[in-house]
C-alpha positions in Angstrom: 6.3 -13.9 -1.7 9.3 -12.9 0.6 8.5 -8.6 0.7 8.0 -6.5 4.0 6.2 -3.1 3.7 2.7 -2.5 3.6 -0.4 -1.9 1.2 -3.7 0.2 1.1 -6.7 1.0 -0.3 -6.8 4.6 -1.3 -10.1 6.7 -1.8 -9.7 7.3 -5.1 -9.8 3.5 -6.2 -6.0 2.9 -6.1 -4.3 0.8 -4.0 -0.7 2.2 -2.7 2.3 -0.8 -1.5 5.4 -0.1 0.5 7.8 -2.8 -0.1 10.9 -4.3 0.5 13.0 -7.2 -0.3 15.4 -8.9 -3.0 14.9 -7.7 -6.4 13.7 -10.8 -7.5 11.2 -11.1 -5.0 10.0 -7.1 -5.8 9.9 -7.8 -9.6 7.6 -10.9 -8.7 5.4 -8.8 -6.5 5.4 -6.0 -9.4 4.0 -8.9 -11.9 1.6 -10.2 -9.5 0.6 -6.3 -8.8 0.0 -5.5 -12.4 -2.4 -9.2 -12.9 -4.0 -8.0 -10.1 -6.6 -10.4 -8.0 -9.6 -11.9 -10.1 -12.3 -9.8 -10.4 -9.6 -6.2 -10.1 -9.1 -4.1 -13.2 -5.7 -3.0 -13.5 -5.5 0.0 -15.4 -1.9 1.3 -14.3 1.0 0.7 -12.2 3.7 3.0 -11.2 6.9 2.2 -9.6 9.4 4.0 -7.5 12.6 2.9 -6.3 14.1 4.0 -3.6 17.7 3.1 -1.5 17.1 -0.1 1.0 16.3 1.0 4.3 15.5 -2.2 6.5 12.1 -0.3 8.1 9.9 -2.9 8.4 9.8 -6.8 9.9 6.7 -7.9 8.2 4.1 -7.2 5.7 1.0 -5.9 6.5 -2.6 -4.6 5.5 -3.6 -1.0 6.5 -7.6 -0.8 6.7 
């Protein structure tokens, strides 16, 4: 999706994502997150915006 950052599953069943990229790419990511994968039930998506820091080289899944 042309974003950089990370994603992880939290103990409480939520998912945390930190992502950087062009605004259009980030909105596409947010829209996909709101849909979720086929077996998921997405109840809520909270989004907070921060200044771009350029701190990531790629996008990784933290396990």
